[in-house]
C-alpha positions as CSV (number, residue, x, y, z in Angstrom):
1,M,0.0,0.0,0.0
2,R,2.9,2.4,0.6
3,H,3.7,2.4,-3.1
4,E,0.2,3.5,-4.0
5,A,0.4,6.2,-1.3
6,I,3.3,7.8,-3.1
7,L,1.0,8.6,-5.9
8,L,-2.3,9.1,-4.0
9,A,-1.0,11.5,-1.3
10,P,-0.4,14.5,-3.5
11,L,-3.4,13.7,-5.6
12,C,-5.8,13.6,-2.6
13,A,-4.2,16.8,-1.2
14,A,-4.9,18.6,-4.5
15,L,-8.5,17.5,-4.5
16,L,-9.0,18.5,-0.8
17,V,-7.5,21.9,-1.3
18,A,-9.4,22.5,-4.6
19,L,-12.8,21.5,-3.1
20,G,-12.3,23.2,0.2
21,C,-10.5,26.3,-0.9
22,R,-13.4,28.5,0.4
23,V,-13.7,26.9,3.9
24,L,-10.2,25.7,4.7
25,P,-8.0,27.9,6.9
26,R,-4.9,29.3,5.2
27,A,-2.6,27.0,7.2
28,L,-4.3,23.9,5.7
29,M,-4.2,25.3,2.2
30,H,-0.5,24.9,2.1
31,G,-0.1,22.5,5.0
32,L,-2.0,19.6,3.3
33,P,0.0,19.7,0.1
34,I,3.3,20.1,1.9
35,A,2.5,17.2,4.2
36,A,1.4,15.0,1.3
37,V,4.5,15.7,-0.8
38,A,6.7,15.2,2.2
39,A,5.1,11.8,2.8
40,S,5.6,10.9,-0.9
41,A,9.2,12.0,-0.7
42,L,9.9,9.9,2.4
43,L,8.1,6.9,0.9
44,S,10.0,7.3,-2.4
45,T,13.3,7.3,-0.5
46,W,12.2,4.1,1.2
47,A,11.3,2.6,-2.2
48,L,14.8,3.6,-3.5
49,A,16.5,2.0,-0.5
50,D,14.5,-1.2,-1.2
51,Q,15.5,-1.2,-4.9
52,I,19.2,-0.8,-4.1
53,G,19.2,-4.3,-2.6
54,G,16.1,-5.8,-4.0
55,A,14.1,-6.6,-7.1
56,P,11.6,-4.5,-9.1
57,V,8.1,-4.3,-7.7
58,A,5.0,-4.4,-9.9
59,V,1.7,-3.4,-8.4
60,K,-1.5,-4.0,-10.3
61,L,-4.1,-1.3,-9.5
62,F,-7.1,-2.1,-11.7
63,D,-8.1,-3.3,-15.1
64,W,-9.7,-0.7,-17.3
65,L,-11.0,-2.5,-20.3
66,S,-10.1,-5.1,-22.9
67,I,-10.5,-4.5,-26.7
68,G,-9.8,-7.2,-29.2
69,G,-7.3,-9.0,-27.0
70,L,-5.6,-5.7,-26.0
71,D,-5.8,-5.2,-22.2
72,L,-5.7,-1.7,-20.8
73,S,-4.9,-1.5,-17.2
74,F,-3.3,0.7,-14.5
75,G,-0.3,-0.4,-12.5
76,L,2.9,0.7,-10.9
77,L,6.4,-0.3,-11.8
78,I,9.0,0.5,-9.1
79,D,12.5,-0.3,-10.3
80,R,15.8,1.5,-9.9
81,L,15.1,4.0,-12.7
82,S,11.6,4.9,-11.5
83,A,12.6,5.0,-7.9
84,L,15.4,7.5,-8.6
85,M,13.0,9.6,-10.6
86,M,10.4,9.5,-7.8
87,C,12.9,10.8,-5.3
88,V,14.0,13.6,-7.6
89,V,10.4,14.7,-8.4
90,T,9.1,14.5,-4.8
91,W,12.1,16.2,-3.0
92,V,12.4,19.0,-5.5
93,S,8.7,19.4,-5.4
94,L,8.7,19.6,-1.6
95,A,11.3,22.4,-1.7
96,V,9.1,24.3,-4.2
97,H,6.0,23.8,-2.1
98,V,7.7,25.2,1.0
99,Y,9.1,28.1,-1.0
100,T,5.7,28.9,-2.4
101,V,4.3,29.7,1.0
102,R,6.3,32.9,1.2
103,Y,6.4,33.7,-2.5
104,M,2.7,33.5,-3.2
105,R,1.4,34.7,0.2
106,D,-0.3,37.8,-1.1
107,D,-1.7,36.2,-4.2
108,P,-5.5,35.9,-4.4
109,G,-5.1,32.4,-6.0
110,Y,-3.1,31.0,-3.1
111,A,-5.2,27.9,-2.6
112,R,-5.6,27.3,-6.3
113,F,-1.9,27.4,-6.8
114,F,-1.2,24.8,-4.1
115,A,-3.9,22.6,-5.5
116,L,-2.4,22.8,-9.0
117,I,1.2,22.2,-8.0
118,S,0.2,19.2,-5.9
119,F,-1.8,17.8,-8.9
120,F,1.2,18.5,-11.1
121,T,3.4,16.4,-8.8
122,A,0.9,13.6,-8.8
123,A,0.7,13.6,-12.6
124,M,4.5,13.4,-12.9
125,L,4.6,10.5,-10.4
126,L,1.9,8.7,-12.5
127,L,4.1,9.1,-15.5
128,V,7.3,7.8,-14.0
129,M,5.6,4.9,-12.1
130,A,3.7,3.7,-15.2
131,D,4.1,0.0,-16.1
132,N,2.4,0.3,-19.6
133,F,2.2,2.7,-22.5
134,M,-1.4,3.7,-21.9
135,Q,-0.7,4.8,-18.4
136,L,2.4,6.6,-19.6
137,F,0.3,8.6,-22.1
138,V,-2.3,9.4,-19.4
139,G,0.4,10.8,-17.1
140,W,2.0,12.6,-20.0
141,E,-1.2,14.4,-20.8
142,A,-2.0,15.1,-17.2
143,V,1.4,16.8,-16.8
144,G,0.6,18.8,-20.0
145,L,-2.8,19.9,-18.6
146,A,-1.3,20.9,-15.2
147,S,1.5,22.9,-16.9
148,Y,-1.1,24.7,-19.1
149,L,-3.0,25.7,-16.0
150,L,0.1,26.8,-14.1
151,I,1.8,28.7,-16.9
152,G,-1.4,30.7,-17.3
153,F,-2.0,30.9,-13.6
154,W,-2.2,34.7,-13.8
155,F,-4.9,34.5,-16.3
156,K,-5.7,38.2,-16.3
157,R,-2.4,38.8,-18.1
158,P,-2.7,38.4,-21.9
159,S,0.9,37.4,-22.1
160,A,0.3,34.5,-19.6
161,N,-2.7,33.3,-21.5
162,F,-0.7,33.4,-24.7
163,A,2.2,31.5,-23.2
164,S,0.0,28.8,-21.7
165,L,-1.9,28.3,-25.0
166,K,1.4,28.3,-26.9
167,A,2.8,25.6,-24.5
168,F,-0.3,23.6,-24.9
169,L,-0.4,23.7,-28.7
170,V,3.3,23.0,-29.3
171,N,3.1,20.1,-26.9
172,R,0.2,18.7,-28.8
173,I,2.5,18.3,-31.8
174,G,4.9,16.2,-29.8
175,D,2.0,14.3,-28.2
176,L,0.6,13.3,-31.6
177,G,4.0,11.8,-32.4
178,L,4.0,10.0,-29.0
179,L,0.5,8.7,-29.6
180,L,1.3,7.4,-33.1
181,G,4.4,5.7,-31.8
182,I,2.5,4.0,-29.0
183,G,-0.1,2.9,-31.5
184,L,2.4,1.6,-33.9
185,I,4.3,-0.4,-31.3
186,A,1.1,-1.7,-29.7
187,G,-0.1,-2.8,-33.1
188,A,3.2,-4.6,-33.9
189,A,3.7,-6.1,-30.5
190,G,0.0,-6.8,-29.7
191,T,0.3,-5.4,-26.2
192,L,0.8,-2.2,-24.2
193,D,2.6,-3.8,-21.3
194,Y,6.3,-2.6,-20.9
195,A,7.6,-6.1,-19.9
196,E,6.0,-7.9,-22.8
197,V,7.0,-5.2,-25.4
198,F,10.6,-5.0,-24.1
199,A,10.9,-8.8,-24.0
200,G,9.9,-9.0,-27.7
201,A,12.1,-6.1,-28.8
202,G,14.4,-8.4,-30.8
203,P,11.7,-10.0,-33.0
204,L,10.0,-6.6,-33.2
205,A,13.1,-5.1,-34.7
206,A,13.0,-7.6,-37.6
207,R,9.4,-6.6,-38.5
208,E,8.6,-4.1,-41.2
209,I,5.4,-2.1,-41.7
210,T,4.1,-0.7,-44.9
211,V,3.9,3.1,-44.6
212,W,2.9,3.5,-48.2
213,P,2.1,1.0,-51.0
214,G,5.5,-0.4,-52.0
215,I,7.4,1.4,-49.1
216,S,8.2,-0.5,-46.0
217,W,10.1,0.6,-42.8
218,P,11.4,-1.3,-39.9
219,A,8.7,-1.1,-37.2
220,L,11.1,-0.1,-34.4
221,D,12.8,2.6,-36.5
222,L,9.5,4.4,-37.2
223,G,8.1,3.7,-33.7
224,C,11.1,5.0,-31.8
225,A,11.4,8.0,-34.1
226,L,7.7,8.9,-33.3
227,L,8.3,8.3,-29.6
228,F,11.2,10.8,-29.8
229,V,9.0,13.4,-31.4
230,G,6.9,13.2,-28.2
231,A,10.1,13.6,-26.2
232,M,11.1,16.6,-28.3
233,G,7.8,18.4,-27.4
234,K,7.9,17.7,-23.7
235,S,11.6,18.2,-23.2
236,A,11.6,21.2,-25.5
237,Q,14.1,20.1,-28.2
238,M,14.6,22.2,-31.3
239,P,12.4,23.1,-33.1
240,L,9.7,22.3,-30.6
241,H,11.4,24.4,-27.9
242,I,9.6,27.6,-28.5
243,W,7.1,27.2,-25.8
244,L,9.5,26.9,-22.9
245,P,11.0,30.4,-22.7
246,D,7.5,31.9,-22.8
247,S,6.5,29.7,-19.9
248,M,8.3,32.1,-17.7
249,E,5.1,34.1,-17.6
250,G,4.0,31.7,-14.8
251,P,5.0,32.3,-11.1
252,T,8.7,31.5,-10.3
253,P,7.9,28.4,-8.2
254,I,6.2,26.7,-11.1
255,S,9.1,27.7,-13.4
256,A,11.4,25.9,-11.0
257,L,9.1,22.8,-10.9
258,I,8.6,22.6,-14.7
259,H,12.2,23.3,-15.6
260,A,14.1,21.4,-13.0
261,A,12.9,17.9,-12.2
262,T,9.5,17.4,-13.7
263,M,7.8,18.2,-17.0
264,V,10.8,19.0,-19.2
265,T,12.7,15.9,-18.0
266,A,9.8,13.6,-18.9
267,G,11.1,13.2,-22.4
268,V,14.5,12.2,-21.2
269,F,13.1,9.7,-18.8
270,M,10.8,8.3,-21.5
271,V,13.7,7.6,-23.9
272,A,15.7,6.0,-21.1
273,R,12.7,3.9,-20.1
274,M,12.4,2.8,-23.8
275,S,16.1,1.8,-24.0
276,P,15.3,-1.8,-24.8
277,L,13.5,-0.5,-28.0
278,F,15.9,2.4,-28.9
279,E,18.9,0.0,-28.7
280,H,17.5,-1.8,-31.7
281,S,17.1,1.4,-33.7
282,Q,20.3,3.1,-34.8
283,L,18.3,5.5,-36.9
284,A,16.3,6.8,-33.8
285,L,19.5,7.0,-31.7
286,S,21.2,9.1,-34.4
287,M,18.1,11.4,-34.5
288,V,18.3,11.8,-30.7
289,L,22.0,12.6,-30.8
290,A,21.8,15.1,-33.6
291,V,18.8,17.0,-32.1
292,G,20.2,16.9,-28.6
293,A,23.7,18.2,-29.6
294,T,22.2,21.0,-31.7
295,T,19.9,22.1,-28.9
296,A,22.7,22.0,-26.4
297,L,24.8,24.5,-28.3
298,A,22.2,26.6,-30.0
299,T,20.1,27.4,-27.0
300,G,23.2,28.0,-24.8
301,L,24.2,30.7,-27.2
302,V,20.8,32.3,-26.9
303,A,21.1,32.4,-23.1
304,M,24.2,34.6,-23.5
305,V,22.2,37.6,-24.8
306,Q,19.1,37.4,-22.7
307,Q,18.3,40.3,-20.2
308,D,15.4,38.6,-18.2
309,I,16.8,36.8,-15.2
310,K,14.3,33.9,-15.5
311,R,14.7,33.6,-19.3
312,I,18.5,33.2,-18.9
313,V,17.9,30.2,-16.6
314,A,15.1,28.9,-18.9
315,W,17.4,28.9,-22.0
316,S,20.0,27.3,-19.8
317,T,17.5,24.5,-19.1
318,L,17.0,24.0,-22.9
319,S,20.8,23.6,-23.3
320,Q,21.1,21.1,-20.4
321,L,18.2,19.1,-21.8
322,G,20.2,19.0,-25.1
323,Y,23.1,17.5,-23.2
324,M,20.9,14.8,-21.7
325,M,19.5,13.9,-25.1
326,A,22.9,13.8,-26.7
327,G,23.9,11.3,-23.9
328,L,20.9,9.2,-24.7
329,G,21.8,9.3,-28.4
330,V,25.1,7.5,-27.7
331,S,23.3,4.9,-25.5
332,A,24.8,6.5,-22.3
333,Y,21.4,6.2,-20.6
334,S,22.7,6.0,-17.1
335,V,24.9,9.1,-17.6
336,A,22.0,11.1,-19.1
337,I,19.7,10.1,-16.2
338,Y,22.5,11.0,-13.7
339,H,22.8,14.5,-15.3
340,L,19.0,14.7,-15.0
341,F,19.3,13.8,-11.3
342,T,22.0,16.4,-10.5
343,H,20.5,19.1,-12.8
344,A,17.2,18.9,-10.9
345,F,18.8,20.3,-7.7
346,F,21.0,23.0,-9.0
347,K,18.5,24.3,-11.7
348,A,15.7,24.4,-9.1
349,L,18.1,26.3,-6.8
350,L,18.9,28.8,-9.5
351,F,15.2,29.4,-10.3
352,L,14.3,29.8,-6.6
353,A,17.3,32.2,-6.1
354,A,16.1,34.2,-9.1
355,G,12.6,34.3,-7.5
356,A,14.1,35.6,-4.2
357,V,15.8,38.4,-6.2
358,I,12.6,39.2,-8.1
359,V,10.6,39.4,-4.8
360,A,13.2,41.6,-3.2
361,L,13.1,44.0,-6.2
362,H,9.3,44.2,-6.4
363,H,9.1,41.7,-9.3
364,Q,11.7,43.4,-11.4
365,Q,13.3,40.8,-13.8
366,D,15.6,42.8,-16.0
367,I,19.2,42.2,-14.9
368,R,20.2,45.6,-16.4
369,R,18.3,47.2,-13.5
370,M,20.1,45.0,-10.9
371,G,23.5,45.0,-9.3
372,G,25.3,45.1,-6.0
373,L,23.0,42.5,-4.3
374,R,25.9,40.4,-3.0
375,R,26.0,42.2,0.4
376,R,22.3,42.8,0.7
377,M,21.3,39.2,-0.1
378,P,24.3,37.2,1.2
379,I,22.4,33.8,1.6
380,T,20.7,34.1,-1.8
381,Y,24.0,35.0,-3.4
382,A,25.9,32.1,-1.8
383,T,23.3,29.6,-2.9
384,A,23.0,31.1,-6.4
385,L,26.8,30.9,-6.6
386,I,26.7,27.2,-5.7
387,G,24.0,26.6,-8.3
388,G,26.0,28.5,-10.9
389,L,29.2,26.6,-10.2
390,A,27.3,23.3,-10.5
391,L,25.7,24.4,-13.7
392,V,29.0,25.3,-15.2
393,G,30.5,22.0,-14.0
394,I,33.3,23.3,-11.8
395,P,35.2,20.2,-10.5
396,G,33.8,19.0,-7.2
397,T,30.2,20.1,-7.7
398,A,27.4,17.8,-8.6
399,G,27.1,19.2,-12.0
400,F,30.8,18.5,-12.7
401,F,30.5,14.7,-12.2
402,S,27.4,14.3,-14.4
403,K,28.3,16.9,-17.1
404,D,31.9,15.8,-17.6
405,A,30.9,12.1,-17.6
406,L,28.2,12.9,-20.3
407,I,30.7,14.9,-22.5
408,T,33.2,12.1,-22.1
409,A,30.6,9.5,-23.3
410,V,29.5,11.6,-26.2
411,S,33.0,12.5,-27.3
412,R,33.7,8.8,-27.9
413,A,30.9,8.4,-30.4
414,D,32.1,7.3,-33.9
415,G,31.5,8.9,-37.2
416,P,30.9,12.5,-38.4
417,L,27.8,12.8,-36.3
418,G,29.7,11.8,-33.1
419,A,32.4,14.4,-33.9
420,Y,29.7,17.0,-34.5
421,A,28.0,16.2,-31.2
422,G,31.2,16.2,-29.2
423,W,32.2,19.7,-30.5
424,C,28.7,21.0,-29.8
425,L,28.9,19.9,-26.2
426,L,32.4,21.3,-25.7
427,L,31.5,24.7,-27.1
428,G,28.3,24.6,-25.1
429,V,30.5,24.4,-21.9
430,A,32.1,27.8,-22.8
431,A,28.6,29.3,-23.5
432,T,27.3,27.9,-20.2
433,A,30.2,29.5,-18.3
434,F,29.7,32.8,-20.0
435,Y,26.0,33.3,-19.4
436,T,26.2,31.9,-15.8
437,A,29.1,34.2,-14.9
438,R,27.3,37.1,-16.6
439,L,24.2,36.5,-14.6
440,L,26.0,36.3,-11.2
441,L,28.3,39.3,-12.0
442,V,25.6,41.6,-13.2
443,V,23.0,40.8,-10.5
444,F,25.2,40.4,-7.4
445,H,28.3,42.4,-8.2
446,G,29.0,45.8,-9.6
447,E,27.3,49.0,-8.7
448,P,23.8,49.0,-7.3
449,R,21.1,50.5,-9.5
450,E,19.8,52.9,-7.0
451,G,16.6,53.7,-9.0
452,I,15.1,50.3,-8.1
453,L,17.2,49.2,-5.1
454,S,16.4,52.3,-3.1
455,S,12.6,51.7,-3.5
456,A,13.1,48.1,-2.5
457,S,15.2,49.1,0.5
458,A,12.6,51.5,1.7
459,A,10.2,48.7,2.6
460,R,12.8,46.5,4.3
461,P,14.3,46.7,7.8
462,R,17.6,48.5,8.0
463,S,20.9,47.1,9.1
464,S,22.4,48.0,12.5
465,S,24.3,50.9,10.8
466,G,20.9,52.4,10.0
467,S,22.0,53.1,6.4
468,A,19.3,52.7,3.8
469,G,22.0,51.9,1.3
470,H,22.9,48.8,3.2
471,A,19.3,47.6,4.1
472,S,19.0,43.9,3.8
473,L,16.9,42.6,0.9
474,E,17.1,38.9,2.0
475,P,13.8,37.1,2.2
476,V,12.4,37.3,5.7
477,G,11.7,34.0,7.5
478,P,12.6,30.4,6.7
479,W,10.0,29.7,4.0
480,M,12.1,31.0,1.1
481,L,15.6,30.6,2.6
482,A,15.3,27.0,3.8
483,P,14.6,25.6,0.3
484,L,17.6,27.5,-1.1
485,V,19.9,26.0,1.6
486,F,18.3,22.6,1.2
487,L,18.9,22.5,-2.6
488,A,22.4,24.0,-2.3
489,V,23.7,21.0,-0.3
490,P,23.1,18.3,-2.9
491,S,24.1,20.8,-5.7
492,L,27.5,21.0,-4.1
493,L,28.1,17.6,-2.5
494,I,25.8,14.8,-3.8
495,G,28.1,13.9,-6.7
496,W,30.8,12.6,-4.4
497,F,28.4,10.0,-3.0
498,T,26.4,9.0,-6.1
499,F,28.8,9.2,-9.0
500,A,30.5,5.8,-8.4
501,P,27.4,3.6,-8.0
502,V,25.3,5.3,-10.7
503,V,27.8,6.0,-13.4
504,L,30.8,3.7,-12.7
505,G,28.7,0.9,-11.3
506,D,25.7,-1.0,-12.4
507,Y,23.1,0.9,-10.3
508,F,20.3,0.7,-12.9
509,G,20.6,-3.0,-13.5
510,G,17.9,-4.3,-15.8
511,S,15.9,-1.1,-15.8
512,I,18.1,0.2,-18.5
513,V,19.3,-2.0,-21.4
514,N,22.5,-1.6,-23.3
515,L,23.2,-4.1,-26.1
516,P,26.8,-5.4,-26.3
517,G,28.9,-2.5,-27.6
518,G,26.0,-0.1,-27.4
519,G,26.9,2.0,-24.3
520,P,30.0,3.9,-23.4
521,G,30.9,1.6,-20.6
522,G,30.8,3.3,-17.2
523,G,34.0,1.8,-16.1
524,D,35.9,3.3,-19.0
525,L,35.1,6.8,-17.8
526,S,37.4,6.7,-14.7
527,Q,38.9,4.4,-12.2
528,G,37.0,6.1,-9.4
529,T,35.4,9.3,-8.1
530,L,38.6,10.9,-6.9
531,D,40.5,10.0,-10.1
532,F,37.6,11.5,-12.1
533,F,37.8,14.7,-10.0
534,L,41.5,15.0,-10.4
535,H,41.3,14.3,-14.1
536,G,38.7,17.1,-14.4
537,L,41.1,19.7,-13.1
538,Y,43.2,19.6,-16.2
539,S,40.6,18.5,-18.8
540,P,39.6,20.6,-21.8
541,V,36.1,20.9,-20.3
542,F,37.4,22.8,-17.3
543,L,39.6,25.0,-19.4
544,L,36.7,26.0,-21.6
545,A,34.6,26.7,-18.5
546,L,37.4,29.0,-17.2
547,L,37.7,30.8,-20.6
548,G,33.9,31.3,-20.8
549,G,33.8,32.7,-17.2
550,A,36.8,34.9,-17.8
551,A,35.2,36.4,-21.0
552,A,32.1,37.2,-19.0
553,W,34.2,38.9,-16.3
554,V,36.1,41.0,-18.8
555,F,33.1,42.1,-20.9
556,C,30.5,42.4,-18.2
557,H,32.4,43.5,-15.1
558,W,36.0,44.6,-15.6
559,R,35.8,46.3,-19.0
560,P,32.1,46.7,-19.9
561,Q,33.1,49.4,-22.4
562,W,34.8,46.8,-24.5
563,S,31.4,45.2,-25.0
564,E,30.1,48.5,-26.2
565,R,33.0,48.9,-28.7
566,A,32.3,45.4,-30.1
567,D,28.6,46.1,-30.4
568,P,28.7,47.3,-34.1
569,F,30.4,44.0,-35.1
570,L,28.2,41.7,-33.0
571,R,24.9,43.5,-33.4
572,G,23.6,41.2,-36.1
573,P,24.5,37.9,-34.5
574,A,23.3,39.2,-31.1
575,R,20.0,40.2,-32.6
576,A,19.6,36.8,-34.2
577,L,20.3,35.2,-30.8
578,A,18.0,37.6,-28.9
579,L,15.2,36.6,-31.3
580,G,15.9,32.9,-30.8
581,Y,17.0,32.4,-34.4
582,G,13.6,33.7,-35.5
583,F,11.6,30.5,-34.7
584,D,8.9,32.5,-33.1
585,R,8.7,35.0,-36.0
586,L,8.6,32.1,-38.4
587,V,5.7,30.6,-36.5
588,E,3.8,33.9,-36.1
589,R,4.4,35.2,-39.6
590,A,4.4,32.1,-41.7
591,L,3.0,29.0,-40.0
592,I,0.1,30.5,-38.2
593,P,-1.2,32.6,-41.2
594,G,-0.5,29.6,-43.5
595,T,-2.4,27.3,-41.2
596,R,-5.3,29.7,-40.9
597,G,-5.4,30.1,-44.6
598,A,-5.4,26.4,-45.1
599,A,-8.1,26.0,-42.5
600,R,-10.2,28.7,-44.2
601,S,-9.7,27.1,-47.6
602,A,-10.6,23.7,-46.2
603,A,-13.6,25.2,-44.5
604,D,-14.7,26.8,-47.7
605,Q,-14.1,23.8,-49.9
606,A,-15.1,21.1,-47.4
607,D,-17.8,22.8,-45.4
608,S,-19.4,25.4,-47.8
609,R,-19.1,23.5,-51.0
610,F,-19.0,19.8,-50.2
611,I,-21.0,19.4,-46.9
612,D,-23.4,22.4,-47.3
613,G,-23.3,22.7,-51.1
614,L,-23.3,19.0,-52.2
615,L,-24.5,16.9,-49.3
616,V,-27.0,19.1,-47.6
617,N,-28.2,21.5,-50.3
618,G,-27.5,19.0,-53.1
619,L,-29.6,16.3,-51.4
620,A,-32.4,18.8,-50.9
621,R,-32.3,19.8,-54.6
622,A,-32.2,16.2,-55.7
623,V,-35.3,15.4,-53.5
624,R,-37.0,18.6,-54.9
625,W,-36.3,17.6,-58.5
626,G,-37.3,14.0,-57.9
627,S,-40.5,15.0,-56.2
628,G,-41.3,17.4,-59.0
629,M,-40.9,14.6,-61.6
630,M,-43.1,12.3,-59.5
631,R,-45.7,15.0,-59.2
632,R,-45.9,15.4,-63.0
633,L,-46.8,11.7,-63.2
634,Q,-49.7,12.1,-60.9
635,T,-52.1,13.7,-63.3
636,G,-55.4,12.1,-62.1
637,L,-56.3,11.0,-65.6
638,L,-57.3,7.3,-66.0
639,Y,-56.0,6.9,-69.6
640,H,-52.6,8.1,-68.5
641,Y,-52.3,5.4,-65.9
642,A,-53.6,2.8,-68.3
643,F,-51.0,3.9,-70.9
644,V,-48.2,3.6,-68.4
645,M,-49.3,0.1,-67.3
646,V,-49.7,-1.2,-70.8
647,T,-46.2,0.2,-71.7
648,A,-44.6,-1.3,-68.7
649,I,-46.2,-4.7,-69.5
650,C,-44.9,-4.6,-73.1
651,L,-41.4,-3.7,-71.9
652,L,-41.4,-6.6,-69.4
653,I,-42.6,-9.1,-72.0
654,A,-39.9,-7.9,-74.4
655,W,-37.2,-8.2,-71.7
656,V,-38.3,-11.8,-70.8
657,V,-38.4,-12.9,-74.4
658,L,-34.9,-11.5,-75.1
659,V,-33.4,-13.0,-71.9
660,L,-35.0,-16.4,-72.6
661,D,-33.6,-16.5,-76.1
């Protein structure tokens, strides 16, 4: 029953808060979801401990229906992969729940927000604990619905409504691919159960399906490619990435929850879960590698020119998701999931630190209006610095162990595509260091922008010196600071304890499948955690990180005038990056008008001319014409009727005579 409680606790809390929002006291509005998610987190940790020394657990919840021999049911699969994901989702979600108490305290939709984030957590748990494709799709769509409601939480803002609708529609493109992939695999395998499909992956790889008369494709190649289209939408891989930066219109806590451990990592988890299938499809793996590597570099470059503090971190998420996908593309599933694991902590930390800054500055998000916050927000600065170092991959941090291992695995891929992916990830390291250092330097160092800081300081208690210029802007109370400190600890230290068993060892066991020669081989990465750390101190990855950080220090802090001098030469590329390579403009100016035009044309041809003109009006005209002809025959004259009968009899006799002859 404890496994079911992991899923049901946040779901029940969401329902109670949603139904009782008008009568529940404020303490219960946040107390119930926090207690429920905390219980799920503890039970998930218990399940993970059981999995380390035990066997996978399958729990059958109930049968839904059976159609033509295809059984649809709900069940839970707790193995080492899902147990790790459950811990990541619940613990990060718990930190976000606690943080929300202070961040959203004055919002009129306080209860609604807690109900939605608790439902979001339950939907993500349903997805990662699924034991069949149908339940995976149900959880997948539930996460999409919750994200739509949360991104558009401030529904009175037109920009929030636009962002939520954009996220919903773009994800529908990916979801269509996922649904087609599930249908194709279910049709070929005859079942939706993970265990049965994975067990028959070998024979399934030999099957071909006819996609067009005379054109056949291997079933797994097409099926896995379609599944990856679903992952591209949910994990925001180019070109289906355009929804994620706009999702910053939602409150900062949900930005942390969506971009850290939950929604955007669902695609990465799904590909890793489907490793028994993807291992038999080199075409799909090549597709994953190419898209992931391109996304890692291209979106990292965009983050370098952003001015909105949340959008910088959002574009950073896109880049890191590209790293994970590239790792999956070379069959380094364990390394990709390990980077997902570490990334969840330090990316949630960066978002929550950004939220603390935004609250302190009265919801100002433009970094050009920030500066000098290091002394006024020392705890926020220290935690943001830890998160930034982990994001860059400075040796010793959690991000270093996962990111360096992932780059090492990808750099060993063969062929031109492998070389391309390796260079993309290496150059992405420099870009990551640049935008991270730029963010920290501009926001926390330099000269204060008194125009906004003075107004923020006026509402805060002054320091012992009594100087308004040194008034603390740190969040008051433990609700916002405790989650920052809580997330900073694993961001800094967890790699030392988890790298060896997860990456170098065989932690995932049978929950991830590598065919002989398919994976990078965890033992080839290093002889041990300490050796890997020492090797990282003089690796090209660390050198590129130092160069990127140094460039940010020179152009954004030490000699900012040099950046102004270089502006005429870099204005064109910078504008292209600021526009996100023009994907949004392409959609707004070409795809949307084109789609509307096609829809209008289809409506005109199909609805006006075919349905109304031919089927409805045409049928009416045919009936009118036929009835008019029949009316002419009804003259009421006896000799007319006699003539018709005699003529008909003569024709009948002639036909019989001719047929008999």
